[in-house]
Every structure is written in structure tokens, then in C-alpha cells.
VOBA-1610 file (N, C-alpha, C; in pm, whole numbers, padded with zeros to 5 digits, always signed):
BEGIN
Met-01342+01054-03543Met-01301+00997-03506Met-01197+01090-03388Ile-01202+01033-03260Ile-01132+01081-03155Ile-00944+01049-03157Glu-00868+01170-03125Glu-00734+01151-03165Glu-00681+01127-03042Val-00635+00984-03004Val-00594+00989-02865Val-00407+01016-02872Pro-00378+01118-02772Pro-00251+01148-02763Pro-00151+01036-02713Ala+00004+01028-02801Ala+00075+00941-02801Ala+00117+00963-02635Arg+00188+00829-02626Arg+00214+00827-02464Arg+00348+00931-02410Ser+00416+00968-02535Ser+00516+01056-02528Ser+00491+01200-02493Gln+00365+01213-02559Gln+00308+01346-02564Gln+00235+01360-02377Ile+00189+01260-02337Ile+00129+01227-02199Ile+00240+01246-02148Thr+00333+01225-02151Thr+00464+01181-02059Thr+00503+01354-02051Glu+00511+01423-02149Glu+00576+01550-02174Glu+00492+01657-02111Arg+00359+01628-02126Arg+00281+01740-02044Arg+00267+01685-01895Ala+00289+01574-01879Ala+00302+01573-01723Ala+00415+01638-01660Val+00549+01626-01746Val+00640+01645-01715Val+00628+01808-01677Ala+00589+01880-01798Ala+00581+02024-01772Ala+00514+02070-01679Phe+00359+01964-01627Phe+00274+02039-01571Phe+00364+02058-01405Val+00425+01946-01389Val+00484+01931-01244Val+00603+02029-01256Ala+00675+02050-01349Ala+00775+02177-01321Ala+00700+02306-01307Ala+00585+02307-01372Ala+00518+02452-01330Ala+00441+02455-01219His+00437+02407-01160His+00383+02390-01025His+00456+02347-00893Arg+00588+02296-00954Arg+00697+02238-00804Arg+00684+02361-00706Glu+00742+02492-00751Glu+00762+02534-00655Glu+00648+02621-00594Ser+00507+02657-00627Ser+00391+02663-00580Ser+00317+02539-00471Ala+00368+02429-00483Ala+00353+02298-00427Ala+00444+02325-00263Glu+00570+02338-00320Glu+00650+02372-00174Glu+00598+02467-00112Ala+00600+02615-00157Ala+00534+02703-00096Ala+00407+02684-00025Leu+00344+02605-00043Leu+00187+02558-00005Leu+00255+02490+00162Gly+00321+02395+00103Gly+00366+02315+00246Gly+00433+02404+00369Ala+00517+02488+00306Ala+00572+02604+00398Ala+00461+02696+00449Thr+00363+02688+00383Thr+00247+02772+00449Thr+00186+02742+00575Leu+00165+02606+00517Leu+00082+02502+00625Leu+00143+02499+00746Ser+00258+02516+00781Ser+00346+02501+00900Ser+00272+02592+01012Glu+00216+02675+00956Glu+00153+02798+01034Glu+00036+02763+01108Phe+00018+02610+01083Phe-00137+02577+01123Phe-00088+02436+01214Thr+00035+02401+01244Thr+00065+02325+01299Thr-00016+02280+01457Asn-00089+02381+01517Asn-00175+02366+01633Asn-00318+02408+01605Asp-00345+02415+01453Asp-00529+02411+01418Asp-00516+02297+01313Pro-00540+02220+01356Pro-00608+02099+01258Pro-00678+02142+01148Asp-00816+02206+01199Asp-00906+02252+01098Asp-00863+02349+01034Gly-00760+02432+01058Gly-00742+02500+00984Gly-00628+02471+00836Phe-00547+02386+00913Phe-00451+02288+00818Phe-00511+02205+00709Ala-00643+02145+00761Ala-00701+02100+00686Ala-00766+02163+00551Thr-00808+02290+00591Thr-00875+02346+00509Thr-00790+02414+00411Gly-00647+02478+00450Gly-00560+02508+00374Gly-00503+02460+00256Leu-00466+02297+00356Leu-00441+02204+00230Leu-00503+02185+00125Thr-00666+02142+00165Thr-00807+02119+00051Thr-00751+02256-00073Ala-00769+02379-00019Ala-00796+02472-00111Ala-00650+02476-00175Gly-00558+02440-00125Gly-00401+02454-00217Gly-00396+02322-00300Leu-00456+02248-00268Leu-00433+02065-00344Leu-00532+02109-00449Arg-00637+02197-00442Arg-00760+02243-00552Arg-00674+02301-00655Thr-00568+02374-00617Thr-00502+02462-00730Thr-00404+02401-00813Leu-00353+02265-00749Leu-00249+02196-00805Leu-00303+02039-00849Ser-00466+02068-00905Ser-00518+01938-00982Ser-00472+01987-01099Asp-00444+01823-01185Asp-00442+01830-01322Asp-00556+01751-01368Pro-00644+01781-01447Pro-00762+01734-01464Pro-00745+01592-01555Glu-00621+01610-01637Glu-00583+01481-01708Glu-00562+01337-01603Tyr-00476+01389-01495Tyr-00398+01298-01434Tyr-00551+01239-01330Leu-00635+01339-01318Leu-00768+01297-01263Leu-00837+01187-01331Val-00838+01187-01455Val-00933+01096-01539Val-00858+00981-01551Gly-00690+00974-01546Gly-00587+00855-01547Gly-00637+00793-01416Gln-00659+00857-01290Gln-00634+00793-01160Gln-00795+00686-01160Gln-00901+00750-01218Gln-01015+00705-01190Gln-01008+00559-01300Arg-00905+00586-01400Arg-00911+00500-01482Arg-00842+00379-01455Ile-00720+00393-01348Ile-00676+00262-01308Ile-00690+00221-01179Ala-00803+00295-01111Ala-00860+00263-00966Ala-00965+00297-00982Pro-01058+00204-01024Pro-01184+00202-01076Pro-01272+00214-00942Gly-01362+00314-00893Gly-01408+00320-00776Gly-01322+00389-00678Ile-01231+00472-00684Ile-01144+00519-00596Ile-01205+00637-00530Gly-01314+00692-00533Gly-01383+00795-00461Gly-01340+00942-00511Leu-01362+01006-00406Leu-01321+01139-00461Leu-01136+01197-00445Val-01098+01235-00553Val-00972+01261-00565Val-00945+01423-00616His-00855+01465-00612His-00814+01631-00650His-00769+01608-00774Gly-00664+01511-00810Gly-00612+01465-00929Gly-00474+01559-00908Val-00421+01555-00808Val-00252+01583-00784Val-00164+01498-00835Arg-00049+01508-00912Arg+00026+01416-00947Arg+00107+01406-00824Trp+00172+01308-00791Trp+00246+01256-00688Trp+00372+01334-00656Pro+00444+01364-00781Pro+00557+01450-00729Pro+00518+01621-00658Leu+00381+01628-00696Leu+00337+01774-00662Leu+00309+01748-00494Leu+00259+01627-00497Leu+00208+01590-00316Leu+00321+01580-00259Ala+00428+01530-00307Ala+00574+01497-00249Ala+00628+01641-00226Ala+00609+01724-00324Ala+00668+01883-00319Ala+00590+01965-00169Val+00465+01906-00201Val+00408+01992-00060Val+00439+01942+00072Ala+00471+01803+00080Ala+00509+01741+00184Ala+00653+01799+00219Arg+00735+01827+00126Arg+00879+01851+00160Arg+00900+01955+00205Gly+00793+02070+00138Gly+00789+02218+00178Gly+00767+02228+00341Phe+00668+02141+00372Phe+00614+02116+00490Phe+00696+02079+00595Arg+00800+01962+00564Arg+00894+01891+00643Arg+00979+01985+00672Asn+01037+02074+00574Asn+01160+02143+00575Asn+01112+02289+00690Ala+00983+02305+00671Ala+00953+02422+00781Ala+00926+02359+00928Thr+00926+02243+00945Thr+00869+02216+01070Thr+00968+02100+01122Ser+01114+02099+01062Ser+01205+01995+01086Ser+01212+02001+01243Glu+01208+02109+01313Glu+01265+02122+01450Glu+01140+02115+01553Asp+01011+02112+01462Asp+00913+02132+01555Asp+00864+01964+01621Arg+00818+01996+01774Arg+00781+01845+01820Arg+00655+01777+01702Pro+00686+01656+01703Pro+00564+01584+01633Pro+00458+01558+01661Thr+00410+01531+01806Thr+00296+01503+01831Thr+00209+01575+01795Pro+00211+01726+01763Pro+00098+01788+01699Pro+00039+01724+01555Leu+00116+01668+01500Leu+00109+01581+01382Leu+00007+01498+01352Leu-00001+01424+01496Leu-00097+01326+01508Leu-00223+01379+01511Phe-00290+01482+01529Phe-00390+01552+01565Phe-00414+01634+01387Ile-00332+01658+01365Ile-00348+01689+01181Ile-00393+01560+01109Ala-00297+01464+01143Ala-00346+01344+01059Ala-00505+01293+01102Asp-00563+01289+01226Asp-00636+01252+01223Asp-00761+01336+01163Arg-00743+01492+01177Arg-00818+01549+01114Arg-00820+01540+00965Leu-00722+01501+00905Leu-00713+01488+00748Leu-00770+01371+00705Phe-00793+01297+00791Phe-00869+01178+00742Phe-01028+01154+00735Arg-01076+01322+00800Arg-01210+01342+00775Arg-01219+01372+00647Glu-01149+01461+00560Glu-01152+01525+00419Glu-01188+01431+00331Pro-01280+01454+00224Pro-01321+01359+00144Pro-01263+01329+00052Glu-01143+01432+00005Glu-01050+01408-00112Glu-00960+01293-00042Leu-00915+01214-00139Leu-00804+01111-00061Leu-00681+01141-00043Glu-00627+01267-00124Glu-00468+01335-00117Glu-00478+01382+00005Ala-00563+01391+00093Ala-00533+01460+00243Ala-00501+01360+00331Arg-00580+01214+00298Arg-00526+01110+00397Arg-00381+01038+00350Trp-00352+01072+00219Trp-00212+01003+00156Trp-00097+01129+00200Phe-00122+01231+00234Phe-00045+01333+00296Phe-00023+01296+00439Ala-00140+01285+00493Ala-00144+01209+00642Ala-00065+01120+00677Phe-00025+01045+00591Phe+00042+00880+00609Phe+00193+00918+00613Gly+00248+01031+00545Gly+00355+01071+00538Gly+00341+01127+00683Leu+00280+01248+00755Leu+00296+01264+00881Leu+00317+01163+00980Leu+00230+01015+00982Leu+00264+00961+01077Leu+00376+00865+01068Glu+00442+00879+00960Glu+00583+00820+00984Glu+00687+00897+01046Arg+00637+01046+01061Arg+00741+01126+01137Arg+00696+01121+01292Thr+00559+01066+01313Thr+00515+01010+01487Thr+00542+00900+01511Leu+00587+00809+01414Leu+00599+00645+01464Leu+00699+00649+01584Ala+00795+00715+01577Ala+00904+00705+01684Ala+00858+00748+01843Val+00813+00859+01840Val+00779+00944+01960Val+00624+00897+01999Glu+00529+00878+01906Glu+00398+00828+01966Glu+00343+00728+01888Thr+00411+00577+01912Thr+00384+00498+01862Thr+00239+00427+01868Glu+00242+00402+02008Glu+00101+00353+02014Glu+00000+00473+01964Arg-00001+00585+01963Arg-00107+00652+01865Arg-00109+00650+01785Thr+00028+00644+01711Thr+00041+00637+01584Thr-00033+00537+01514Trp-00028+00423+01579Trp-00051+00289+01548Trp-00228+00254+01514Gln-00248+00356+01623Gln-00428+00339+01641Gln-00463+00436+01495Leu-00388+00561+01452Leu-00444+00593+01332Leu-00401+00491+01214Leu-00317+00421+01216Leu-00266+00352+01082Leu-00362+00202+01063Arg-00398+00211+01169Arg-00495+00054+01158Arg-00631+00152+01151Arg-00650+00240+01170Arg-00781+00295+01143Arg-00762+00302+00983Ala-00680+00363+00918Ala-00655+00420+00795Ala-00672+00290+00713Ala-00618+00164+00759Ala-00625+00030+00674Ala-00782-00054+00705Arg-00846+00013+00798Arg-00990-00054+00798Arg-01083+00061+00692Glu-01048+00171+00690Glu-01125+00240+00588Glu-01057+00271+00447Ala-00946+00174+00429Ala-00916+00205+00267Ala-01006+00106+00183Gly-01042+00161+00085Gly-01124+00115-00031Gly-01041+00104-00173Asp-00924+00100-00185Asp-00846+00142-00298Asp-00742+00071-00303Trp-00663+00043-00394Trp-00515-00018-00415Trp-00434+00089-00389Ile-00448+00224-00421Ile-00349+00358-00424Ile-00332+00371-00264Thr-00464+00363-00207Thr-00460+00442-00046Thr-00385+00309-00003Val-00416+00207-00045Val-00338+00047+00060Val-00204+00055+00046Asp-00145+00077-00095Asp+00009+00087-00125Asp+00075+00231-00054Ser-00019+00338-00044Ser+00070+00439+00010Ser+00066+00390+00192Leu-00018+00337+00219Leu-00009+00300+00360Leu+00074+00211+00387Ala+00084+00140+00293Ala+00225+00029+00298Ala+00352+00086+00383His+00377+00218+00301His+00497+00270+00349His+00533+00302+00515Pro+00441+00337+00562Pro+00441+00391+00716Pro+00420+00253+00816Tyr+00350+00155+00746Tyr+00345+00037+00789Tyr+00462-00052+00816Gly+00524-00042+00697Gly+00656-00110+00702Gly+00759-00077+00765Lys+00768+00076+00772Lys+00824+00135+00861Lys+00844+00153+01007Gly+00708+00098+01058Gly+00697+00089+01179Gly+00708-00084+01218Ile+00719-00168+01132Ile+00769-00326+01127Ile+00887-00306+01148Val+00972-00269+01064Val+01121-00241+01043Val+01174-00184+01209Ala+01088-00109+01247Ala+01132-00018+01387Ala+01129-00136+01501Glu+00997-00219+01491Glu+00989-00278+01600Glu+00927-00409+01547Thr+01008-00527+01579Thr+00975-00659+01508Thr+00874-00722+01548Tyr+00818-00680+01671Tyr+00677-00757+01708Tyr+00570-00712+01664Arg+00556-00581+01574Arg+00474-00505+01515Arg+00428-00596+01367Trp+00511-00721+01363Trp+00442-00844+01248Trp+00324-00883+01294Ala+00278-00879+01411Ala+00153-00914+01459Ala+00053-00813+01418Glu+00103-00711+01368Glu-00035-00604+01264Glu-00072-00688+01161Leu+00055-00733+01104Leu-00023-00790+00951Leu-00072-00976+00989Glu-00003-01031+01070Glu-00079-01126+01101Glu-00248-01135+01143Leu-00286-01041+01174Leu-00395-01011+01208Leu-00488-01014+01067Leu-00441-00930+00986Leu-00512-00863+00869Leu-00523-00973+00763Val-00443-01082+00757Val-00411-01206+00677Val-00568-01225+00671Tyr-00658-01250+00796Tyr-00815-01316+00806Tyr-00890-01238+00801Ser-00869-01113+00751Ser-00988-00979+00735Ser-01062-01018+00629Pro-01184-00975+00653Pro-01294-00990+00561Pro-01294-00878+00435Ser-01185-00785+00467Ser-01160-00667+00380Ser-01036-00714+00279Arg-01078-00730+00138Arg-00986-00744+00079Arg-00853-00642+00058Trp-00884-00522+00110Trp-00758-00395+00106Trp-00687-00463+00204Glu-00749-00494+00330Glu-00654-00512+00441Glu-00559-00618+00417Arg-00630-00725+00350Arg-00543-00856+00311Arg-00430-00798+00222Arg-00482-00737+00124Arg-00373-00660+00011Arg-00287-00581+00086Leu-00314-00515+00205Leu-00206-00454+00265Leu-00064-00529+00336Val-00119-00670+00337Val-00018-00760+00410Val+00097-00765+00297Gly+00022-00801+00192Gly+00140-00821+00070Gly+00226-00678+00013Ser+00138-00563+00019Ser+00189-00452+00002Ser+00301-00409+00107Ser+00258-00420+00221Ser+00354-00387+00314Ser+00498-00443+00337Ile+00511-00596+00313Ile+00613-00689+00300Ile+00694-00682+00145Ala+00598-00586+00061Ala+00665-00570-00088Ala+00782-00433-00039Thr+00728-00362+00063Thr+00823-00225+00044Thr+00905-00238+00196Leu+00918-00347+00247Leu+01040-00366+00365Leu+01152-00351+00307Pro+01197-00449+00219Pro+01342-00406+00165Pro+01403-00266+00075His+01284-00194+00069His+01309-00056-00017His+01318+00045+00100Ile+01219+00030+00200Ile+01232+00145+00317Ile+01358+00151+00420Asp+01441+00023+00443Asp+01523+00033+00522Asp+01619-00095+00451Arg+01727-00006+00370Arg+01815-00146+00294Arg+01880-00241+00390Lys+01872-00202+00509Lys+01961-00298+00600Lys+01874-00414+00715Arg+01793-00318+00785Arg+01691-00390+00838Arg+01589-00465+00757Gly+01560-00402+00664Gly+01455-00440+00561Gly+01513-00536+00481Arg+01626-00584+00503Arg+01672-00708+00407Arg+01714-00803+00503Asp+01739-00816+00617Asp+01736-00903+00720Asp+01705-01040+00682Pro+01744-01137+00659Pro+01691-01284+00654Pro+01558-01307+00735Glu+01565-01266+00848Glu+01457-01265+00951Glu+01318-01210+00873Val+01338-01127+00802Val+01231-01056+00748Val+01151-01167+00648Ala+01220-01256+00571Ala+01198-01350+00485Ala+01114-01478+00590Val+01169-01476+00703Val+01109-01603+00839Val+00991-01542+00862His+00930-01394+00904His+00826-01347+00964His+00738-01365+00813Ala+00745-01308+00691Ala+00682-01300+00587Ala+00619-01394+00496Leu+00701-01494+00470Leu+00652-01669+00382Leu+00529-01685+00477Pro+00538-01726+00589Pro+00429-01782+00630Pro+00311-01700+00585Leu+00337-01561+00640Leu+00190-01491+00609Leu+00177-01482+00459Leu+00223-01502+00371Leu+00191-01494+00215Leu+00163-01664+00198Ala+00201-01778+00256Ala+00167-01865+00234Ala+00017-01907+00263Asn-00007-01812+00362Asn-00185-01802+00437Asn-00241-01742+00323Leu-00205-01667+00250Leu-00286-01566+00169Leu-00272-01630+00009Met-00215-01751-00020Met-00188-01794-00111Met-00329-01856-00154Gly-00396-01844-00260Gly-00490-01890-00308Gly-00611-01790-00283Asp-00590-01685-00225Asp-00687-01567-00197Asp-00776-01542-00385Asp-00890-01529-00383Asp-00976-01517-00480Asp-00999-01366-00516Glu-00951-01293-00425Glu-00927-01139-00479Glu-00789-01082-00573Pro-00810-01061-00699Pro-00701-00993-00779Pro-00605-00915-00725Glu-00691-00782-00650Glu-00610-00679-00561Glu-00515-00762-00460Val-00561-00864-00438Val-00464-00950-00298Val-00348-01015-00364Gln-00407-01128-00473Gln-00287-01172-00578Gln-00180-01078-00591Lys-00206-00968-00663Lys-00122-00872-00721Lys-00010-00842-00641Ala-00080-00802-00507Ala+00000-00742-00391Ala+00078-00892-00337Val+00060-01008-00340Val+00116-01145-00283Val+00221-01147-00365Ser+00206-01133-00487Ser+00300-01153-00616Ser+00415-01061-00594Trp+00400-00943-00576Trp+00478-00848-00517Trp+00581-00836-00436Ala+00516-00890-00336Ala+00586-00935-00202Ala+00686-01065-00237Tyr+00625-01182-00282Tyr+00734-01254-00293Tyr+00868-01221-00391Arg+00847-01123-00494Arg+00932-01066-00593Arg+01049-00995-00485Ser+00988-00892-00397Ser+01057-00826-00317Ser+01159-00917-00200Leu+01083-01010-00172Leu+01167-01120-00080Leu+01296-01170-00160Leu+01287-01173-00301Leu+01396-01227-00335Leu+01503-01170-00334Val+01517-01024-00301Val+01656-00974-00276Val+01672-01002-00105Val+01587-01034-00015Val+01603-01082+00134Val+01664-01187+00128Asp+01634-01317+00061Asp+01662-01432+00067Asp+01608-01500-00040Arg+01680-01496-00132Arg+01648-01570-00287Arg+01620-01721-00240Ala+01731-01810-00192Ala+01711-01932-00169Ala+01544-01980-00097Val+01533-01959+00018Val+01395-01983+00104Val+01282-01914+00014Thr+01304-01799-00082Thr+01174-01781-00135Thr+01137-01829-00256Glu+01242-01920-00304Glu+01208-01996-00438Glu+01193-02118-00385Ala+01208-02161-00307Ala+01163-02285-00218Ala+01007-02251-00166Ala+00978-02146-00109Ala+00845-02113-00083Ala+00759-02127-00206Leu+00823-02085-00303Leu+00734-02096-00444Leu+00718-02214-00516Arg+00816-02293-00472Arg+00808-02428-00552Arg+00713-02523-00461Asp+00700-02485-00299Asp+00619-02534-00246Asp+00463-02548-00282Gln+00437-02396-00315Gln+00330-02339-00378Gln+00301-02389-00522Thr+00371-02421-00585Thr+00350-02473-00740Thr+00318-02625-00704Gly+00375-02655-00619Gly+00343-02807-00599Gly+00194-02828-00569Arg+00162-02733-00487Arg-00004-02743-00404Arg-00069-02697-00544Ala-00031-02600-00602Ala-00137-02564-00743Ala-00146-02660-00845Ala-00019-02733-00864Ala-00042-02845-00963Ala-00135-02955-00911Arg-00109-02988-00770Arg-00179-03111-00710Arg-00322-03062-00725Asp-00380-02947-00711Asp-00503-02913-00665Asp-00570-02834-00785Ala-00457-02815-00899Ala-00509-02752-01027Ala-00570-02605-00973Asp-00518-02559-00896Asp-00548-02405-00832Asp-00509-02299-00901Gly-00598-02240-00967Gly-00577-02138-01068Gly-00500-01996-00974His-00578-01983-00878His-00549-01849-00769His-00383-01850-00773Arg-00352-01970-00714Arg-00182-02000-00663Arg-00134-01984-00814Ala-00155-02058-00880Ala-00082-02036-01049Ala-00076-01922-01094Trp-00192-01798-01044Trp-00168-01680-01127Trp-00018-01626-01049Val-00054-01617-00893Val+00049-01548-00829Val+00194-01604-00892Ile+00214-01727-00887Ile+00329-01790-00902Ile+00393-01744-01047Arg+00309-01748-01157Arg+00318-01689-01282Arg+00377-01540-01287Asp+00300-01471-01196Asp+00358-01343-01172Asp+00488-01293-01126Thr+00581-01401-01057Thr+00672-01381-00992Thr+00790-01454-01132Leu+00767-01535-01201Leu+00860-01585-01291Leu+00975-01508-01360Ala+00917-01394-01380Ala+01027-01309-01460Ala+01167-01262-01351Lys+01163-01274-01261Lys+01262-01223-01149Lys+01322-01366-01108Leu+01284-01462-01148Leu+01362-01594-01102Leu+01460-01636-01155Asp+01546-01705-01126Asp+01688-01784-01213Asp+01573-01849-01318Pro+01617-01837-01432Pro+01560-01919-01526Pro+01517-02030-01550Thr+01617-02098-01468Thr+01587-02254-01447Thr+01516-02273-01400Thr+01486-02214-01260Thr+01342-02235-01158Thr+01254-02223-01204Ala+01270-02108-01335Ala+01137-02026-01391Ala+01078-02120-01481Ala+01133-02188-01553Ala+01096-02265-01656Ala+01047-02399-01591Asp+01104-02460-01486Asp+01049-02581-01396Asp+00928-02491-01350Leu+00931-02401-01304Leu+00782-02392-01261Leu+00680-02388-01304Arg+00698-02297-01443Arg+00598-02293-01538Arg+00609-02406-01613Asn+00652-02510-01625Asn+00628-02621-01678Asn+00499-02716-01583Gln+00520-02649-01463Gln+00438-02754-01376Gln+00314-02701-01364Leu+00296-02576-01404Leu+00179-02490-01377Leu+00098-02509-01527Ala+00170-02582-01615Ala+00092-02596-01765Ala-00041-02606-01738Gly-00148-02547-01832Gly-00275-02573-01828Gly-00376-02491-01751Ile-00293-02496-01617Ile-00389-02458-01448Ile-00414-02290-01509Arg-00543-02268-01489Arg-00576-02124-01502Arg-00669-02078-01414Lys-00704-01959-01374Lys-00820-01929-01322Lys-00934-01950-01364Arg-01020-01968-01286Arg-01167-02024-01325Arg-01286-01885-01286Pro-01357-01831-01356Pro-01431-01742-01325Pro-01526-01766-01159Gly-01535-01694-01063Gly-01629-01738-00967Gly-01571-01821-00884Ala-01421-01898-00914Ala-01387-02003-00835Ala-01359-01942-00694Pro-01404-02010-00576Pro-01358-01974-00418Pro-01234-01981-00385Ala-01221-01897-00314Ala-01102-01865-00236Ala-01036-02020-00204Thr-00903-02083-00214Thr-00830-02183-00132Thr-00734-02178-00045Ser-00711-02023+00000Ser-00624-02001+00067Ser-00659-02048+00229Asp-00530-02080+00282Asp-00564-02125+00420Asp-00603-02007+00533Ala-00594-01910+00493Ala-00665-01808+00565Ala-00805-01791+00550Ala-00855-01812+00426Ala-01010-01808+00396Ala-01077-01918+00498Glu-01000-02031+00475Glu-01048-02130+00507Glu-01065-02123+00713Thr-00952-02106+00773Thr-00971-02058+00902Thr-01064-01944+00946Ala-01083-01873+00852Ala-01182-01757+00897Ala-01323-01784+00887Ala-01339-01883+00811Ala-01496-01954+00736Ala-01517-02040+00895Arg-01422-02115+00927Arg-01461-02194+01058Arg-01465-02116+01182Phe-01419-02004+01180Phe-01471-01924+01314Phe-01609-01826+01271Gly-01673-01809+01131Gly-01769-01770+01109Gly-01763-01630+01066Ala-01819-01551+01040Ala-01804-01448+00963Ala-01750-01338+01068Leu-01623-01275+01030Leu-01590-01173+01146Leu-01657-01004+01079Pro-01666-00950+01151Pro-01740-00786+01171Pro-01652-00700+01049Asp-01755-00640+00992Asp-01687-00561+00886Asp-01596-00474+00952Pro-01464-00470+00912Pro-01384-00334+01002Pro-01423-00209+00981Thr-01465-00143+00847Thr-01517-00031+00839Thr-01585+00029+00940Phe-01682-00036+01051Phe-01779-00012+01129Phe-01736+00006+01250Phe-01617-00027+01303Phe-01544-00008+01447Phe-01575+00086+01491Pro-01619+00155+01614Pro-01605+00269+01653Pro-01442+00330+01705Glu-01433+00473+01658Glu-01351+00495+01673Glu-01283+00557+01855Pro-01164+00501+01917Pro-01162+00553+02034Pro-01091+00715+02021Pro-01086+00773+02106Pro-01011+00922+02087Pro-00863+00893+02115Leu-00772+00965+02026Leu-00631+00934+02042Leu-00577+00990+02208
//
């Protein structure tokens, strides 16, 4: 019989591993500051350093919770954050423009941690190299193939949207994407907004922009999209509870009328965050409605996309130079 370690033992080992490697992770970040004008050297140094920080136990866990994730070193998030912190501290007075070219180069590394590190660099370039930064953010969205990457990308996407409200158009386009990962990014980005900027990210206008996008995605048949949409609705409750609950009531009525299991799943996943009376009412309306295996998407976005025919696969778009 294989003895499975208790959760407390796993947590203790994780904490100990991070504590033992935190200083070397920050030192790696500081060392990388020597390569800000050498993207190839930066990528080589980062990849070599991340290999020394990998945790085989964490690697197994990543592959379990994100099946098909692709190549990863297995570096724990606190250590990846420590590398980023060491680099940021060492380059705080530097011009951010060279970081664009480093991020572009890191996107070509096979292991995903390099890409996740690059997302943090793009947060630094958003304010001064806005258009070229968005060029790379869009590329990252097109190339995403797992929920960890998408939800990491949601942070710079959200930061860009709160800085320039017309950037909501970036999400409006993704609603109709044939890629489930781009559609998930809509929900993930909305979900992060109230936490990225506790003032602008919680302005009632956020709900005004976000709720129609979520309504368009309601009925999506991909579980990864459904999870992000539910997460977004829960986050919007801190932005404008009244209008968010009203939107969920509208969606509940549509789910009950059409016996729509896709919508019902999303709504049920929000109930724990709703007013108890409201939650009980919505739960009663959805009684007996469940997702059916193989049921097609019922979302307005899917219907619109179908009317216009199949859109091209976003992963094959040619990349213009920065």
C-alpha cells in the first residue's frame, strides 16, 4: 500500500522548501539585472536559475491540477515572486522599455515559468510602452493553453483596463473567440479588477462594463470558462452588489425557463457569496436543472459567432515585430 502524506505534512514541506530557497531566488533576480540589454542572456540565466529552484513534488501537483499544462520547471509561486522581487528591486531606477524585448524573448522559452515571469515585466511597461505592451499581452492570450497561465495573465490585463477604460474593448473581442482560454480570460480579468486597484477597480462603472460581457458568456459549454465567469460574478459583488444580484436573478430566470444546465452551474457556484435569502430563492428556481454531458453551448456569444461562421484559430496569427 502506498502511504499518502497528510495535507499538513505537504504544507510543512512546502513552507520549508520555500524558506530554504527564498534568498537564492531573490539573488537570482538581482543577478538578472545585468542582462537587461541582453534578452538571450536573460532567458538563459533565468532558465538555468529556475531549474535550481524546482520542486519535484510541486511539479507533480501542477500537472495534476492543470492537466495538459505543458512544460514547467515546478517552481513554487512564492519563489517565482522572490525572483521577480529581486529583479524589480535591482532595476527600479532603470527605463522599462528594454523589458519589452526581454518579455518577447521569454515567450519563446519552452517552460511556462518564463512566460509567467514575463507577465510581471509587462505590468511595468504598461504605462510607458502601452501599445507595444498590449501587443505582447494579446499574443500571450492567443498562445495560452492552460488555466494557470490565463489567470496569471489576467493581472496585467486587468491593470491595463483600469488604467484606460477604453481597453474594455480588449475583452469584448475575446468573448467571441474560438479559444476557450481566451474566453476564460474575460472572466478571470474581470474577477481580478477589484483586487488590482481597490479604488478604480471597484468603481460602479466596472460592473456596467463587465456584466454585459458575462451575460454574453453565460451558457458557455466549457467548464474552464464557466469557472471564470462564476469567479467574476462573485468578485463583482464587492463592486455593486445590487446590480450583480439583479443580473444573476435574470440569468436564473433564463436558466429555469430553458432548463439550461450550463447557466445553472455558474449561478450555483455564486450562491455562497449571495445574501442568504437571495441564494435560497435562486437555488429553489434551479432545482433539478443539471448540466447534461455533451450539451451544446447556449451562450449569446456562441450563437453570434456561429452566425458569422468559424473564426480563425488565434494561435496561428503571424506576429508583427515590436
